[in-house]
C-alpha positions as CSV (number, residue, x, y, z in Angstrom):
1,M,0.0,0.0,0.0
2,S,1.4,3.4,-0.9
3,N,1.9,6.2,1.6
4,Q,-0.8,8.2,-0.1
5,S,-3.4,5.3,0.2
6,R,-2.4,4.7,3.8
7,Y,-2.9,8.5,4.5
8,S,-6.3,8.5,2.8
9,H,-7.5,5.5,4.8
10,H,-6.3,7.1,8.0
11,S,-8.1,10.3,7.2
12,W,-11.3,8.4,6.4
13,V,-11.2,6.5,9.8
14,Q,-10.6,9.8,11.7
15,S,-13.5,11.6,10.0
16,H,-15.9,8.7,10.8
17,N,-14.8,8.2,14.4
18,P,-18.0,8.6,16.5
19,A,-16.1,10.0,19.5
20,K,-14.5,12.6,17.4
21,S,-17.8,13.4,15.7
22,E,-19.4,14.0,19.1
23,L,-16.5,16.2,20.2
24,K,-16.8,18.2,17.0
25,L,-20.6,18.6,17.6
26,Q,-19.9,19.8,21.2
27,Q,-17.4,22.3,19.9
28,Q,-19.9,23.7,17.4
29,R,-22.5,24.1,20.2
30,Q,-20.0,26.0,22.3
31,K,-19.6,28.6,19.5
32,E,-23.4,28.7,18.9
33,P,-25.6,31.0,21.0
34,M,-27.8,28.8,23.3
35,F,-30.6,29.3,25.7
36,Y,-32.1,27.2,28.5
37,Y,-35.7,26.0,28.1
38,F,-37.8,24.3,30.7
39,A,-40.6,22.1,29.3
40,Y,-43.4,20.8,31.5
41,G,-46.1,19.7,29.0
42,S,-46.0,18.0,25.6
43,C,-42.5,19.5,24.9
44,M,-41.1,17.1,27.6
45,C,-41.3,14.5,24.8
46,P,-38.3,15.0,22.6
47,V,-40.1,13.1,19.7
48,D,-43.0,15.6,19.8
49,L,-40.6,18.5,20.1
50,K,-38.7,17.4,17.1
51,R,-41.9,17.6,15.1
52,S,-41.9,21.4,15.6
53,L,-38.2,22.2,15.7
54,G,-37.2,20.0,12.8
55,E,-34.2,18.2,14.4
56,N,-33.5,15.7,17.0
57,T,-33.7,17.3,20.5
58,H,-32.3,14.4,22.6
59,P,-28.8,15.8,22.5
60,Y,-30.0,19.0,24.0
61,I,-31.5,17.5,27.2
62,I,-29.7,18.4,30.4
63,G,-32.0,16.4,32.6
64,P,-35.1,16.5,34.9
65,G,-35.6,19.9,36.5
66,I,-37.8,21.5,39.2
67,L,-39.5,24.8,38.9
68,K,-40.3,26.0,42.4
69,G,-43.1,28.4,43.3
70,Y,-45.5,27.2,40.5
71,R,-48.1,24.6,40.0
72,L,-49.5,22.8,37.0
73,G,-52.9,23.4,35.5
74,F,-54.9,22.9,32.3
75,Y,-55.8,26.6,32.0
76,S,-55.8,26.9,28.2
77,Y,-57.7,25.5,25.3
78,S,-55.7,24.6,22.2
79,Q,-57.5,25.0,18.9
80,T,-54.8,22.8,17.3
81,R,-55.1,19.9,19.7
82,K,-58.8,20.5,20.4
83,C,-58.5,20.0,24.2
84,G,-57.2,21.6,27.4
85,V,-53.4,22.0,27.5
86,L,-50.9,22.6,30.3
87,D,-49.9,25.9,32.0
88,V,-48.0,26.9,35.1
89,V,-49.5,29.2,37.7
90,K,-47.6,30.9,40.5
91,D,-48.1,29.2,43.8
92,P,-45.5,29.6,46.6
93,Q,-46.4,26.3,48.2
94,A,-46.0,24.2,45.0
95,S,-43.4,23.1,42.5
96,V,-43.5,21.7,38.9
97,K,-41.2,19.0,37.5
98,G,-40.2,18.9,33.9
99,V,-37.3,18.7,31.5
100,L,-34.5,21.2,31.1
101,Y,-33.1,21.7,27.5
102,H,-30.1,23.7,26.3
103,L,-31.2,24.7,22.9
104,P,-29.5,26.6,20.0
105,W,-30.8,30.1,19.7
106,R,-31.7,29.4,16.0
107,L,-34.6,27.1,17.3
108,S,-36.1,29.9,19.5
109,E,-38.4,31.2,16.7
110,Y,-39.7,27.7,16.0
111,L,-40.4,27.2,19.7
112,D,-42.3,30.5,19.8
113,I,-44.4,29.4,16.8
114,R,-45.2,26.1,18.5
115,E,-46.4,27.9,21.6
116,G,-48.4,30.5,19.7
117,V,-46.5,33.5,21.1
118,S,-47.5,35.8,18.2
119,Q,-51.1,34.9,18.8
120,S,-50.7,35.8,22.5
121,L,-51.5,32.2,23.5
122,Y,-48.3,31.8,25.6
123,R,-45.6,34.2,26.6
124,H,-42.0,33.8,27.8
125,E,-41.3,33.8,31.5
126,A,-37.8,33.8,32.9
127,V,-37.5,31.3,35.7
128,E,-34.9,29.5,37.9
129,I,-34.7,25.8,37.4
130,H,-33.1,23.3,39.8
131,C,-31.4,20.5,37.9
132,E,-28.7,18.0,38.8
133,H,-27.6,19.9,41.9
134,Q,-27.3,23.2,40.0
135,V,-29.6,26.3,39.7
136,Y,-30.0,27.6,36.2
137,T,-31.1,31.2,36.2
138,N,-32.9,33.0,33.4
139,A,-34.2,29.8,31.9
140,R,-37.2,30.2,29.6
141,T,-40.5,28.7,30.1
142,Y,-43.9,29.5,28.6
143,V,-47.1,30.6,30.5
144,V,-50.6,31.0,29.2
145,V,-51.6,34.7,28.6
146,N,-55.4,34.5,28.9
147,K,-56.1,31.7,31.5
148,L,-59.3,29.9,31.8
149,I,-61.3,30.2,35.1
150,E,-61.4,26.4,35.4
151,E,-59.2,23.6,34.1
152,M,-60.1,21.9,30.9
153,A,-59.5,18.2,30.3
154,P,-56.8,17.0,27.8
155,N,-57.7,14.6,25.1
156,D,-56.2,11.1,25.0
157,W,-53.5,12.1,22.5
158,Y,-52.2,15.0,24.6
159,F,-52.5,12.9,27.7
160,N,-50.2,10.2,26.2
161,V,-47.7,12.7,24.8
162,V,-47.3,14.4,28.2
163,L,-47.0,11.2,30.1
164,R,-44.5,9.7,27.6
165,G,-42.3,12.8,27.9
166,A,-42.3,12.6,31.6
167,V,-41.4,8.9,31.7
168,T,-38.9,9.1,28.8
169,C,-36.9,11.9,30.4
170,G,-36.7,10.3,33.8
171,L,-39.1,12.3,36.0
172,P,-39.7,10.6,39.3
173,E,-42.3,7.7,39.3
174,E,-44.4,9.4,42.0
175,Y,-44.6,12.6,39.9
176,C,-45.6,10.6,36.8
177,W,-48.4,9.0,38.8
178,H,-49.5,12.4,40.1
179,L,-49.5,13.7,36.5
180,F,-51.5,10.7,35.3
181,N,-54.1,11.1,38.1
182,H,-54.5,14.8,37.5
183,M,-55.2,14.3,33.8
184,Y,-57.4,11.2,34.4
185,Q,-59.6,13.0,37.0
186,L,-60.1,16.0,34.6
187,Q,-61.2,13.5,31.9
188,Q,-63.6,11.7,34.2
189,N,-65.1,15.0,35.4
190,Y,-65.5,16.1,31.7
191,Q,-67.3,12.8,30.9
192,K,-69.6,13.2,33.9
193,Q,-70.5,16.7,32.8
194,A,-71.1,15.7,29.2
195,T,-73.4,12.8,30.3
196,S,-75.3,15.0,32.7
197,T,-75.8,17.6,29.9
198,A,-77.0,15.0,27.5
199,R,-79.5,13.7,29.9
200,R,-81.0,17.1,30.5
201,K,-81.5,17.5,26.8
């Protein structure tokens, strides 16, 4: 084998080395503007988030996070999903668990589009997130602008996406059960109300 062919083979192996490729990706991210994003609803599911952002979001997950001083609630109706969707409401006695991402700034606009910021459905809120024994300040989350007076039940599709995201990203089992029960009770109440209304007719 000539020196040139040996060199070409060596270069090919280097360029296709997974460890080196990952290192190169990390170096690119360090140069790229980034922002922290705390997801507590359907965006906890990286597969569903990829649908909106157009690229795999698994590499951007830091880990499970806690938002203190807020509680979860289904205080918005989504025209897209045709059901109640999640919101966070200030409550000094409560906390919300979710997933902390470190996303490239170029994805910010797509995230805003997903959350309906230009339609005033959700707005940015800067929050502190506790994640892996660190506190991340000035993380972005989204809160509903015009909140419903009472919570509205999610449909089965949204129910499953939220729960899948919570389980996939490693939220505590107790919290996943809490989330399941919250959504299940809302659905049960909705069905009772619908049955009662139908009987009155």
